[in-house]
N, C-alpha and C positions, 0 to 999 in steps of 0.2 A: 235567587235573584237572576233574573234574565240579563241578555249583553245588552239591551237597551239601558234596562235601568242601573247596569254597575256602567258604562259611559257615561252619563247623565249624574251617577255621583260622581264619577271620577274626575269631569269637568267641569265641576260644582266646586268642588276640593282643590284644583287648582286655581279656578277662580279668587278661590278664600284666601290663599297661598301670597298669589300675584296683590291682593288687596291690602293685604299687613303687609308685603314687603315695601309695597309702592308708598305707604305712609314711612316708615324707614326710611326711604329714598327722601322721601319730601325735607327732612328734617337731618341726615346723615349720608345724602349722598349714594350712587350708586354703590362704590367702594365701603361703606356703612354696612352693607348687606351681606350678611354670611347666613350657615345652613342653621347651625346649631341656634343660636337666638331666634330667628325665624320659627326652626319647629317646636320651640319651646313657644313663639306667641301665640302659634296655631294648633296648639296642643297635641301635636306629632311628634313622631319619633325623626332622626336626622333622614334612616333610611327612605323613610312614608314622603319626605318632603324632595330627596333625590328621586325617586319613582316620579314626579310628577315636572323635575328637572335634574338631567343628567350631571349639570355641570354648575355650579355659580355663573359660569357666562350664559348659560341658558338661561338664568334666572334674570340677571340683569337686561338683555335682550326683551325680554315678556312686560317685564317695568314696563322697560324703553316705552313698548310697545303699545302699554296701556297707559302711558301719560300722553302719548301723542293724539291717542284716540279720548282721553278726556277734551285736550286742548282743541282739538276740533271739535266736539260734541256744544265746550262750553262758548270759543270763538269765531270759529270759522263758520257753523250749520246756522246759528241764529241769523247772522249778519246777512246770510244767503237768501233770506225772507223779506229783506229789503229792494229795492229795484236799483238795478245796476246804476252805479253812479259816485258823487259822493256821499250819497246817503248811505250806501252800500260799503264805504268806505270806514267813511264815519262807525258806521254800525260794528265792524268790524276791530276798530281801537277803542271803543268803547266796550267791547264785552274782551278786548285785550286788558283793558286797565279793570276791566272786573275779577277777571282772570289772578292777576296778582292781590287783588283785595281777599282772594279767597286762596290765594296760596303763601299765607302767612308763615308753614314753616318750611317753605320753600320751595322752589320750581324744580324737580327732576329732571325735564328738557335743558332749563339752564344749566344748573348744575354740572352735568354732564358733559355738557361743551367744555367746562372747565377744567374738569378730570378726565377727558379722553382726548383733547384737541393735539396730546403728543405721543400719542401710543395707539400705535397702531393694530390694528386687531379687527374681530368682528362686532366690538361694541361702539367701537367708534366711526366703521362704518356705517354703521345704523343709525349713531348719532349722523352723521352726515346727508344719510338720504332723510331725517328727520328737520333737519335746517333747510334743506335743496329743496323739498317738498312743501313747507310753510312759504319759503321767501318766494318762489312762485307763483303760488296763491296772493298771495300780497300783490304782485308783481302784478296778475292776471287781474285784479280788482281796480290796480290802479291805469293799467290799460286801458280798460272798460270805460272808466273816468275820461280818461283822455279822448275817446271814442266818444262818449256822451258828450262832448264840451265843454265837461264841465271841472277840464285841469286844464291849466296849458301845458301842449304839447312838451314833452319831454322825454328822457330814459328813464325806462320803468324800473330798472334797478340800481339806479341813484337815486328815483324816488323812494323805492321799496327801501333800500340804505339806509335814507333819512327818515323815513319814518319809523324804520324798526328798532331805532336808537334811543325814540321819545320812552316807549315802555321799558327799554332793557333799564334807562337811566331811572325812572318810574320803581324801578323793581329794587334797584341796587340802592338807590336812596330811600329807599319805604321801609328796610329793616332796622337802620339807625335814624331815621329822624319821624318815622310815622308814618303809614299811608295815607292821611286824608290829606295833609301840606305836599305830598312829594305827588299827588296826584292833582292837586290844585295845581301844579308846576308843569305837569305834563300836559296838564289839557290847557294848560294857558301857550306851552310848546307848539300845542296839536294846530290850536286857532294861529297863530304867526304862520305855521306851514303853510296850512289852507289859503289864506292870503295870498301869500309871495307866490303861491302858486297858483291862483285864481287867474284862468282864460283873461 
């Protein structure tokens, strides 16, 4: 086996491990990840998993990065195909609601905030970076909608805070009361928000 083939195989194995770890983390959170059960799930030895991730923390960081990439692909990238303004902002919220629909087992990104908000370290730092990146993207979409004259002039940070609260509540309620009814309430809250902030 040449070096290029070995590198490709190693990368594929690493991705397979991350995929299994992501599924576990959706249900059990990042703290639910442990090398032993993960090694069993992917049919490897513990030392084999450790060869790709030198520590549990490194594995958690890789899963967080994977979750952030998945979220961006599912929510942000499709919305960017829409023209700047309220249509793009609505698309972000629509895809965010869809993300919740397909995160029935749980959202790694949201769970990580609860797990690590008061625990200093590399994982908390990454959680914070992910949150800041997403808020900045949301604020950018809001700012563009204001510049297009489709939203009332206001503080994009405050607007982002208010919008963020809607899918957060949909996600929170969906597990307890069902997704469809929670989304319906979320859609109504979103329409009220757009009506209240129309120019």
